[in-house]
Gaussian input, Z-matrix of N, CA and C with variables (Angstrom, degrees):
# hf/3-21g

backbone

0 1
 N
 C     1     B1
 C     2     B2     1     A1
 N     3     B3     2     A2     1     D1
 C     4     B4     3     A3     2     D2
 C     5     B5     4     A4     3     D3
 N     6     B6     5     A5     4     D4
 C     7     B7     6     A6     5     D5
 C     8     B8     7     A7     6     D6
 N     9     B9     8     A8     7     D7
 C    10    B10     9     A9     8     D8
 C    11    B11    10    A10     9     D9
 N    12    B12    11    A11    10    D10
 C    13    B13    12    A12    11    D11
 C    14    B14    13    A13    12    D12
 N    15    B15    14    A14    13    D13
 C    16    B16    15    A15    14    D14
 C    17    B17    16    A16    15    D15
 N    18    B18    17    A17    16    D16
 C    19    B19    18    A18    17    D17
 C    20    B20    19    A19    18    D18
 N    21    B21    20    A20    19    D19
 C    22    B22    21    A21    20    D20
 C    23    B23    22    A22    21    D21
 N    24    B24    23    A23    22    D22
 C    25    B25    24    A24    23    D23
 C    26    B26    25    A25    24    D24
 N    27    B27    26    A26    25    D25
 C    28    B28    27    A27    26    D26
 C    29    B29    28    A28    27    D27
 N    30    B30    29    A29    28    D28
 C    31    B31    30    A30    29    D29
 C    32    B32    31    A31    30    D30
 N    33    B33    32    A32    31    D31
 C    34    B34    33    A33    32    D32
 C    35    B35    34    A34    33    D33
 N    36    B36    35    A35    34    D34
 C    37    B37    36    A36    35    D35
 C    38    B38    37    A37    36    D36
 N    39    B39    38    A38    37    D37
 C    40    B40    39    A39    38    D38
 C    41    B41    40    A40    39    D39
 N    42    B42    41    A41    40    D40
 C    43    B43    42    A42    41    D41
 C    44    B44    43    A43    42    D42
 N    45    B45    44    A44    43    D43
 C    46    B46    45    A45    44    D44
 C    47    B47    46    A46    45    D45
 N    48    B48    47    A47    46    D46
 C    49    B49    48    A48    47    D47
 C    50    B50    49    A49    48    D48
 N    51    B51    50    A50    49    D49
 C    52    B52    51    A51    50    D50
 C    53    B53    52    A52    51    D51
 N    54    B54    53    A53    52    D52
 C    55    B55    54    A54    53    D53
 C    56    B56    55    A55    54    D54
 N    57    B57    56    A56    55    D55
 C    58    B58    57    A57    56    D56
 C    59    B59    58    A58    57    D57
 N    60    B60    59    A59    58    D58
 C    61    B61    60    A60    59    D59
 C    62    B62    61    A61    60    D60
 N    63    B63    62    A62    61    D61
 C    64    B64    63    A63    62    D62
 C    65    B65    64    A64    63    D63
 N    66    B66    65    A65    64    D64
 C    67    B67    66    A66    65    D65
 C    68    B68    67    A67    66    D66
 N    69    B69    68    A68    67    D67
 C    70    B70    69    A69    68    D68
 C    71    B71    70    A70    69    D69
 N    72    B72    71    A71    70    D70
 C    73    B73    72    A72    71    D71
 C    74    B74    73    A73    72    D72
 N    75    B75    74    A74    73    D73
 C    76    B76    75    A75    74    D74
 C    77    B77    76    A76    75    D75
 N    78    B78    77    A77    76    D76
 C    79    B79    78    A78    77    D77
 C    80    B80    79    A79    78    D78
 N    81    B81    80    A80    79    D79
 C    82    B82    81    A81    80    D80
 C    83    B83    82    A82    81    D81
 N    84    B84    83    A83    82    D82
 C    85    B85    84    A84    83    D83
 C    86    B86    85    A85    84    D84
 N    87    B87    86    A86    85    D85
 C    88    B88    87    A87    86    D86
 C    89    B89    88    A88    87    D87
 N    90    B90    89    A89    88    D88
 C    91    B91    90    A90    89    D89
 C    92    B92    91    A91    90    D90
 N    93    B93    92    A92    91    D91
 C    94    B94    93    A93    92    D92
 C    95    B95    94    A94    93    D93
 N    96    B96    95    A95    94    D94
 C    97    B97    96    A96    95    D95
 C    98    B98    97    A97    96    D96
 N    99    B99    98    A98    97    D97
 C   100   B100    99    A99    98    D98
 C   101   B101   100   A100    99    D99
 N   102   B102   101   A101   100   D100
 C   103   B103   102   A102   101   D101
 C   104   B104   103   A103   102   D102
 N   105   B105   104   A104   103   D103
 C   106   B106   105   A105   104   D104
 C   107   B107   106   A106   105   D105
 N   108   B108   107   A107   106   D106
 C   109   B109   108   A108   107   D107
 C   110   B110   109   A109   108   D108
 N   111   B111   110   A110   109   D109
 C   112   B112   111   A111   110   D110
 C   113   B113   112   A112   111   D111
 N   114   B114   113   A113   112   D112
 C   115   B115   114   A114   113   D113
 C   116   B116   115   A115   114   D114
 N   117   B117   116   A116   115   D115
 C   118   B118   117   A117   116   D116
 C   119   B119   118   A118   117   D117
 N   120   B120   119   A119   118   D118
 C   121   B121   120   A120   119   D119
 C   122   B122   121   A121   120   D120
 N   123   B123   122   A122   121   D121
 C   124   B124   123   A123   122   D122
 C   125   B125   124   A124   123   D123
 N   126   B126   125   A125   124   D124
 C   127   B127   126   A126   125   D125
 C   128   B128   127   A127   126   D126
 N   129   B129   128   A128   127   D127
 C   130   B130   129   A129   128   D128
 C   131   B131   130   A130   129   D129
 N   132   B132   131   A131   130   D130
 C   133   B133   132   A132   131   D131
 C   134   B134   133   A133   132   D132
 N   135   B135   134   A134   133   D133
 C   136   B136   135   A135   134   D134
 C   137   B137   136   A136   135   D135
 N   138   B138   137   A137   136   D136
 C   139   B139   138   A138   137   D137
 C   140   B140   139   A139   138   D138
 N   141   B141   140   A140   139   D139
 C   142   B142   141   A141   140   D140
 C   143   B143   142   A142   141   D141
 N   144   B144   143   A143   142   D142
 C   145   B145   144   A144   143   D143
 C   146   B146   145   A145   144   D144
 N   147   B147   146   A146   145   D145
 C   148   B148   147   A147   146   D146
 C   149   B149   148   A148   147   D147
 N   150   B150   149   A149   148   D148
 C   151   B151   150   A150   149   D149
 C   152   B152   151   A151   150   D150
 N   153   B153   152   A152   151   D151
 C   154   B154   153   A153   152   D152
 C   155   B155   154   A154   153   D153
 N   156   B156   155   A155   154   D154
 C   157   B157   156   A156   155   D155
 C   158   B158   157   A157   156   D156
 N   159   B159   158   A158   157   D157
 C   160   B160   159   A159   158   D158
 C   161   B161   160   A160   159   D159
 N   162   B162   161   A161   160   D160
 C   163   B163   162   A162   161   D161
 C   164   B164   163   A163   162   D162

   B1=1.4347
   B2=1.5093
   B3=1.3275
   B4=1.4556
   B5=1.5236
   B6=1.3179
   B7=1.4625
   B8=1.5306
   B9=1.3139
   B10=1.4603
   B11=1.5256
   B12=1.3444
   B13=1.4584
   B14=1.5199
   B15=1.3043
   B16=1.4524
   B17=1.5229
   B18=1.3087
   B19=1.4516
   B20=1.5247
   B21=1.3265
   B22=1.4529
   B23=1.5234
   B24=1.3086
   B25=1.4577
   B26=1.5338
   B27=1.3319
   B28=1.4543
   B29=1.5086
   B30=1.3088
   B31=1.4640
   B32=1.5154
   B33=1.3349
   B34=1.4623
   B35=1.5247
   B36=1.3007
   B37=1.4545
   B38=1.5136
   B39=1.3392
   B40=1.4578
   B41=1.5158
   B42=1.3145
   B43=1.4572
   B44=1.5257
   B45=1.3200
   B46=1.4647
   B47=1.5226
   B48=1.3125
   B49=1.4620
   B50=1.5151
   B51=1.3075
   B52=1.4493
   B53=1.5226
   B54=1.3259
   B55=1.4547
   B56=1.5260
   B57=1.3186
   B58=1.4636
   B59=1.5220
   B60=1.3110
   B61=1.4550
   B62=1.5192
   B63=1.3187
   B64=1.4531
   B65=1.5152
   B66=1.3188
   B67=1.4530
   B68=1.5164
   B69=1.3138
   B70=1.4542
   B71=1.5185
   B72=1.3332
   B73=1.4638
   B74=1.5215
   B75=1.3289
   B76=1.4623
   B77=1.5174
   B78=1.3097
   B79=1.4539
   B80=1.5313
   B81=1.3318
   B82=1.4498
   B83=1.5205
   B84=1.3228
   B85=1.4555
   B86=1.5199
   B87=1.3022
   B88=1.4680
   B89=1.5267
   B90=1.3289
   B91=1.4642
   B92=1.5269
   B93=1.3170
   B94=1.4616
   B95=1.5273
   B96=1.3101
   B97=1.4632
   B98=1.5205
   B99=1.3328
   B100=1.4619
   B101=1.5221
   B102=1.3360
   B103=1.4626
   B104=1.5272
   B105=1.3146
   B106=1.4685
   B107=1.5224
   B108=1.3273
   B109=1.4608
   B110=1.5219
   B111=1.3248
   B112=1.4636
   B113=1.5223
   B114=1.3240
   B115=1.4612
   B116=1.5185
   B117=1.3172
   B118=1.4654
   B119=1.5255
   B120=1.3312
   B121=1.4670
   B122=1.5190
   B123=1.3275
   B124=1.4655
   B125=1.5210
   B126=1.3078
   B127=1.4614
   B128=1.5247
   B129=1.3338
   B130=1.4671
   B131=1.5310
   B132=1.3222
   B133=1.4679
   B134=1.5261
   B135=1.3250
   B136=1.4659
   B137=1.5271
   B138=1.3188
   B139=1.4664
   B140=1.5295
   B141=1.3247
   B142=1.4613
   B143=1.5297
   B144=1.3243
   B145=1.4662
   B146=1.5262
   B147=1.3241
   B148=1.4486
   B149=1.5287
   B150=1.3101
   B151=1.4671
   B152=1.5249
   B153=1.3321
   B154=1.4700
   B155=1.5259
   B156=1.3296
   B157=1.4516
   B158=1.5239
   B159=1.3284
   B160=1.4680
   B161=1.5243
   B162=1.3230
   B163=1.4461
   B164=1.4568
   A1=112.18
   A2=118.26
   A3=120.52
   A4=111.59
   A5=118.46
   A6=120.10
   A7=112.26
   A8=118.97
   A9=121.62
   A10=109.35
   A11=116.14
   A12=120.69
   A13=109.41
   A14=115.61
   A15=121.43
   A16=107.53
   A17=117.94
   A18=122.25
   A19=108.91
   A20=115.06
   A21=121.53
   A22=109.41
   A23=118.01
   A24=120.18
   A25=111.21
   A26=116.52
   A27=121.36
   A28=114.04
   A29=119.19
   A30=122.27
   A31=107.73
   A32=115.35
   A33=119.46
   A34=112.40
   A35=118.97
   A36=120.15
   A37=112.85
   A38=118.20
   A39=121.84
   A40=114.28
   A41=117.91
   A42=120.83
   A43=110.42
   A44=115.83
   A45=120.45
   A46=109.82
   A47=115.27
   A48=120.38
   A49=107.85
   A50=117.41
   A51=121.78
   A52=113.06
   A53=118.13
   A54=118.95
   A55=112.10
   A56=118.35
   A57=120.53
   A58=108.90
   A59=116.29
   A60=120.97
   A61=110.48
   A62=115.45
   A63=122.41
   A64=108.11
   A65=117.54
   A66=120.71
   A67=108.65
   A68=115.51
   A69=121.77
   A70=109.49
   A71=115.83
   A72=119.96
   A73=111.03
   A74=116.59
   A75=122.10
   A76=108.95
   A77=115.95
   A78=120.79
   A79=107.81
   A80=116.79
   A81=122.48
   A82=109.49
   A83=114.50
   A84=118.49
   A85=109.17
   A86=117.90
   A87=119.96
   A88=112.48
   A89=117.77
   A90=120.70
   A91=110.98
   A92=118.39
   A93=121.41
   A94=110.54
   A95=117.74
   A96=121.09
   A97=110.19
   A98=117.73
   A99=121.23
   A100=110.01
   A101=118.15
   A102=121.29
   A103=111.00
   A104=117.44
   A105=121.29
   A106=110.85
   A107=117.59
   A108=120.79
   A109=111.79
   A110=117.43
   A111=120.21
   A112=110.18
   A113=117.59
   A114=120.84
   A115=112.29
   A116=117.63
   A117=120.86
   A118=110.44
   A119=117.14
   A120=120.92
   A121=110.45
   A122=117.61
   A123=121.27
   A124=110.00
   A125=118.29
   A126=121.82
   A127=111.42
   A128=117.08
   A129=120.89
   A130=110.59
   A131=117.39
   A132=120.33
   A133=110.27
   A134=117.61
   A135=120.73
   A136=110.66
   A137=117.65
   A138=120.16
   A139=111.05
   A140=117.67
   A141=120.43
   A142=110.91
   A143=118.24
   A144=121.43
   A145=109.75
   A146=118.43
   A147=121.76
   A148=113.39
   A149=118.71
   A150=123.11
   A151=109.44
   A152=118.41
   A153=120.07
   A154=113.88
   A155=118.64
   A156=120.73
   A157=112.31
   A158=117.40
   A159=121.25
   A160=112.25
   A161=118.96
   A162=120.54
   A163=110.58
   D1=-22.36
   D2=-176.49
   D3=-70.70
   D4=-23.63
   D5=-177.76
   D6=-86.99
   D7=-3.53
   D8=178.29
   D9=-87.76
   D10=132.68
   D11=177.76
   D12=-95.40
   D13=144.13
   D14=177.31
   D15=-86.91
   D16=125.78
   D17=179.37
   D18=-91.71
   D19=126.17
   D20=179.04
   D21=-90.95
   D22=160.37
   D23=175.87
   D24=-65.67
   D25=168.41
   D26=-175.98
   D27=-64.60
   D28=-26.62
   D29=-179.92
   D30=-103.08
   D31=121.12
   D32=-176.02
   D33=-100.96
   D34=-3.13
   D35=-179.67
   D36=67.79
   D37=34.42
   D38=179.28
   D39=88.20
   D40=1.44
   D41=179.71
   D42=-90.44
   D43=149.04
   D44=179.72
   D45=-102.90
   D46=152.02
   D47=172.46
   D48=-95.22
   D49=118.58
   D50=-175.58
   D51=-89.78
   D52=-7.58
   D53=-179.87
   D54=-83.17
   D55=-13.36
   D56=176.66
   D57=-95.86
   D58=131.80
   D59=-176.09
   D60=-94.87
   D61=145.34
   D62=176.63
   D63=-106.48
   D64=126.18
   D65=177.06
   D66=-113.80
   D67=135.07
   D68=-178.00
   D69=-117.00
   D70=156.86
   D71=176.01
   D72=-71.90
   D73=-28.15
   D74=-178.83
   D75=-106.41
   D76=105.44
   D77=178.37
   D78=-104.34
   D79=101.40
   D80=-179.12
   D81=-115.23
   D82=140.41
   D83=176.66
   D84=-81.86
   D85=157.90
   D86=176.87
   D87=-59.91
   D88=-33.83
   D89=178.54
   D90=-65.31
   D91=-36.25
   D92=178.86
   D93=-68.26
   D94=-37.32
   D95=178.90
   D96=-68.10
   D97=-43.19
   D98=178.29
   D99=-63.09
   D100=-42.64
   D101=179.01
   D102=-63.71
   D103=-39.12
   D104=177.52
   D105=-63.65
   D106=-44.06
   D107=179.49
   D108=-66.50
   D109=-39.64
   D110=176.55
   D111=-63.87
   D112=-38.91
   D113=176.92
   D114=-62.73
   D115=-40.11
   D116=177.59
   D117=-65.10
   D118=-42.21
   D119=179.35
   D120=-62.88
   D121=-44.52
   D122=178.56
   D123=-62.98
   D124=-40.30
   D125=179.17
   D126=-62.96
   D127=-44.52
   D128=-179.73
   D129=-66.22
   D130=-41.65
   D131=178.65
   D132=-65.03
   D133=-40.06
   D134=178.09
   D135=-63.80
   D136=-40.26
   D137=177.00
   D138=-63.21
   D139=-39.21
   D140=179.68
   D141=-68.50
   D142=-31.92
   D143=-179.91
   D144=-75.68
   D145=-46.82
   D146=-174.04
   D147=-82.95
   D148=-24.26
   D149=179.56
   D150=-130.65
   D151=70.57
   D152=-175.50
   D153=-69.07
   D154=-21.02
   D155=-178.21
   D156=-69.82
   D157=-24.80
   D158=-177.06
   D159=-92.14
   D160=-13.59
   D161=-175.83
   D162=-100.53

C-alpha cells in the first residue's frame, strides 16, 4: 500500500503537489544568482562614479 499514490482532484485550493518535479532549462544555483546581482550592483555604482552626468 505504501507504493500507491493518492490522486487529488483537479482543484487544489492553492495547494501545490510536491511529489511532481519541475525541470527547467536554466539550472542556476543560488550562489550564482547572488553573484550576478552583486555584479550588476557593482556595474551600476561604477557607472555612477565614472559618468556622474548621466546618473
